[in-house]
N, C-alpha and C positions, 0 to 999 in steps of 0.2 A: 506496499499500500504504500509503503515510503518512497513515495517516486513525483516531479514532476509530470505533469501533464500537457499533452500538445496541442496549443493554442491553435495550432491549423487547424484540427476539428471545427472550429467556429465559422470556416471560408463555404462550407457547405450548407452552412444554417444560413445564410445570409442568401446564398442562391434559394433556397426552398424558400425563405420569408418572401425575398423580391421578386417571383416570376410565378408566382401565383395565381390562377385564372379568376376574374371575376363570377360572384357570386350572390346570390340575394343573402347565404347563410352563410358567415367567417366558417374557418377553419383555426386550427390552433396551430402555431407555429409548432416544425417539427424538430431537435435535436441529437445529436446523436449521445446514447446513453453513456456515460462516466459513471462510476459506481460511487465514485466520493465527490461525487453534486449529480445528486439527486433532483430532478426538477417537476415539479405538478402545477401545470397549466386550467386557468379555469375560465371558460367564457360563459358570461353571462349578457343581457339583454335587458333593455327596457323599452318598451312599446312606449311610438309615437304611429302621430293619423292623422290625418289629413288630406282633404279632397281638392286641394290646392299647394299649390307650392308655396304659399304663403302660411298657414294653416299647419304645412307640414314643419315649415322653417321654426312656429312657433314651439310647436310639439315639442321637438328636438333641444329648444333653449332653455323650455322650463323643468323637460325631462330628463333631461340628459346631465353630465357633467357640466360642471358653471364656466360658461364659454367655449364649450368644446363639442364635438359630434361623440369623442370617444377618448375612451382612456386606458392607462397602464399602471397595475399596482403590483410595487415588487416586495416581497419581503425577503429579507434574505438570512439566514442562524447558521451560526457557526461551532462546531464542536472537536473539540481534541481531546490529547489522550498522549501523556510525556512516560516515558519509561526512563530511568538512571543508569549512567555511563559513567563507572568512574564517581567523579564528584558533581560532576555534569547532566544537565537536563538533554534527551536528543528527543524528539518532537516524532511519537508513534503511531498517531492517526491523527485525520482534520477530514473533517465532514463538513459542507456546507448545503444546505438543504435550500432550495428559491424554490419559491411560492409566487406564482404570476398569476395577476385577475388581468385579463382585457375584456372593458365593457363595452357594448355596441348597442346601435341604434337599430331595434326593429319595428321594419314599417306596415302597421296590421291590414293597410291597405294595398301592398305590395300586389299582393295577387287579382285583385279589381281591376287596378292601373292599366292606361293604356301602356302600348308595347313599348313607346317612347321614354314616358316618365319610369315605364323600370327598367330600360336600359338607361338613365343619366343618372337611375338609384345605382343600378348593379356599378356603374365607374365607379361612385361617389362610395359605397362600400369599399372598392376595391383599394379605393384610395385610402382609407381608411386602414384595410386592414396590413397596405405595407408598411404603414407607418407606426401602426401599433406593434405591428410583428418587429419592427426596426428596434422598439424600444426593447422588447424582450431578448431580441440579445444579445443587448447591447449589456443585458443585465447577465445573460449567460456568461456573455464573454467577461464579464467583471467580476462572475463567481470563482470560472477560469482563472484566473487571474488571481484572483484570494490567495487560492489554492497554492499556487507555487511558490505564491511571498511568503506565505507562513510555512510549509515545509522548507524552504529557504533558509527562514530566521530561522526555527527550532532545530537545525542540527545541531547545535555545542554549544546550551547556553548555562546563563549559572540559575540553579533552581529557583533562588527566591524570588527572580527577574523574571520567570520564562510567562506566567499566565500575566502580569501586565504588558509585558512584549507583546507578547501575542496578542490580547485584546484593543493595543494601539495601530496595531496592522491594521485589523481588524474594523474599528473605528475609523478611521486613514480611508480604505479601503470604499468605505458604505459614502464615507464623504464623496470620495471624488466620483462616485458609481452617479450620486447624484447631481454632480455635476456635469458628469456627460451629457445626461438626459437631460438639462438645461440649453445644451449646448446644442444637442443633438434638433430639440426646436425650436430651438433660433435659427440654426441654419435652413432649416428645412422651413419656416418658419408655420410648424407643427402640420408640414406634411404637405404643403402648396407646392413648395421646390424643394419636395423627395431628391431627384436626382445631386443636387448642390453638397449634399451632404460626404464628404468624403470617409468610408470605411475602410482606409486601408489600414491607418494604425488601431486598427479594433480586431479587423482579420490579417494581418499582415497580405505582401504584395499576391496577388494569382496567382496560381500556378501556372506551369511553362505548357504552352499546346504539345 
């Protein structure tokens, strides 16, 4: 267990998230299985209704996340154990559990709407799915990075400071991830300019063809 996790796994995640087909009902992003970083993804929906575009927008405004059509909430919990090696402490186990909840609008009148309005809604939902799955991908990448940082730090540590040092790294990683989410929203304008975001710092360079 005591090993680094290859960050290159995330490259496949981004491709999965950003290339999904448009649909009236969203699908959860798919992440590679990593034993030390279990991920639980929950999609929830709030109903919206409206026979006109204006009524639909009003329903989204009052029924959804404040100011947005959709949102992603992330909870990351960290567990570690250490063992004594001589007079020092050595990390034995690091597990990071990731809970991701993505909230989307569900237009109750979708099936009764005209083909043109359904097509517009599907395009809108597809854009939301790309953006929110991007948030989920950032969280997964952040969890992998945190695991590796904790493993690296915990190789040979004074036992009196082991837990405090590990916790400081975990707290810093959480803060960095929150900043990364805000930067992602700022650059993409919450999905309006999704292609403006550079995923290279997260995923690394694309593989050679």
